[in-house]
C-alpha positions in Angstrom: 85.8 97.2 107.9 88.8 98.8 106.2 90.2 99.8 103.1 91.4 97.2 100.6 94.8 98.0 98.8 95.0 96.3 95.1 98.3 95.7 93.8 99.3 95.3 89.9 102.8 93.8 90.0 105.1 94.6 86.8 108.7 94.0 86.2 109.6 97.7 86.3 106.7 99.2 88.4 103.8 98.2 90.7 100.5 100.0 90.6 98.7 100.7 93.7 95.0 101.6 94.2 93.0 101.8 97.3 89.2 101.4 98.4 87.1 103.7 100.2 86.3 102.9 103.7 82.8 101.4 102.6 84.9 99.3 99.9 82.4 100.3 97.5 84.8 102.1 94.8 88.6 101.8 94.1 90.8 104.7 93.5 94.2 104.8 91.7 96.9 105.7 94.4 100.3 105.6 93.3 103.1 103.6 91.2 106.1 102.4 93.0 109.3 101.2 91.4 109.5 97.3 91.5 112.5 96.8 93.8 113.9 95.2 96.7 112.0 97.5 99.0 108.5 97.1 97.5 107.0 95.1 100.1 108.3 97.3 102.9 107.0 100.5 101.0 103.5 98.6 100.7 103.6 97.5 104.2 104.1 101.4 105.3 101.2 102.1 103.0 98.8 99.5 104.5 99.6 100.9 107.9 99.3 104.4 107.2 96.1 104.0 105.2 94.6 101.6 107.6 94.3 98.8 104.9 93.2 95.7 106.4 92.9 93.5 103.2 95.3 93.6 100.2 94.5 92.0 96.8 97.6 91.3 94.4 96.7 90.9 90.8 97.5 87.5 89.6 98.5 87.4 85.8 97.0 84.2 84.3 97.7 83.7 80.9 94.8 83.3 78.2 95.1 79.5 78.5 94.5 79.7 82.2 98.0 78.8 83.1 100.6 80.9 85.1 103.8 82.0 84.0 106.9 83.6 85.6 105.0 87.0 86.1 102.3 85.0 88.3 105.3 83.5 90.2 106.7 87.0 91.0 103.1 88.2 91.9 103.0 85.5 94.5 106.5 86.1 95.9 105.4 89.7 96.2 102.0 88.6 98.1 104.2 86.2 100.2 106.6 89.1 101.3 103.7 91.7 102.0 102.0 88.9 104.2 105.2 88.6 106.2 105.3 92.8 106.3 102.1 92.9 107.7 99.5 91.3 109.8 96.4 91.7 107.0 94.9 89.2 104.9 96.8 89.1 101.2 94.8 87.4 98.4 95.8 86.7 94.8 92.9 87.8 92.3 92.9 87.2 88.5 94.1 90.4 86.5 93.5 89.3 83.0 92.8 92.4 80.8 92.8 94.9 83.5 95.9 96.8 81.8 94.0 96.7 78.2 91.1 98.0 80.1 92.9 100.6 82.0 94.6 101.8 78.8 91.2 102.0 76.8 90.1 104.3 79.5 93.0 106.5 79.3 92.6 106.7 75.5 89.3 107.6 75.7 89.7 110.4 78.3 92.4 111.7 75.8 95.4 111.0 78.1 98.8 111.7 76.3 101.0 108.9 75.6 103.9 110.1 78.1 101.3 110.6 80.7 99.4 107.3 80.1 102.9 105.4 81.0 103.0 107.3 84.1 99.7 106.2 85.3 98.7 103.1 83.7 100.0 100.8 86.4 97.7 102.4 89.3 94.7 102.6 86.7 95.2 98.6 86.1 95.4 98.2 90.0 92.1 100.3 90.1 90.6 98.2 87.4 91.5 95.0 89.2 90.5 96.1 92.7 87.3 97.2 91.2 86.6 94.0 89.9 87.0 92.2 93.0 84.9 94.6 95.1 82.2 94.2 92.5 82.5 90.4 93.2 81.8 90.9 96.8 
């Protein structure tokens, strides 16, 4: 069993988190710019970090509907699946950014610093929820 990579796709940035080899704990990994090379860079990370499963956060509205952000996340998931030969799945990411923000505030992380890490922390929250459901 290999590691799992969690992805929080945003319009400006893409947060990444990775599990330990036993798939028990998620750790924030890094933040990438959201651009045309994102799927390729993620593919490189999948190969480098021996990832065998990718979980992309699916932003579903409180009304249960998918909007433009969900379409973009699904598009990225498809690009990643074409880039690497691992299972790629979607997972509900409602409230993960809010949970990450609250954790960073509780840890007294300064506003400027929070902006730099919020996306990878949100990815870790989403991935940890996914791991806990397993």
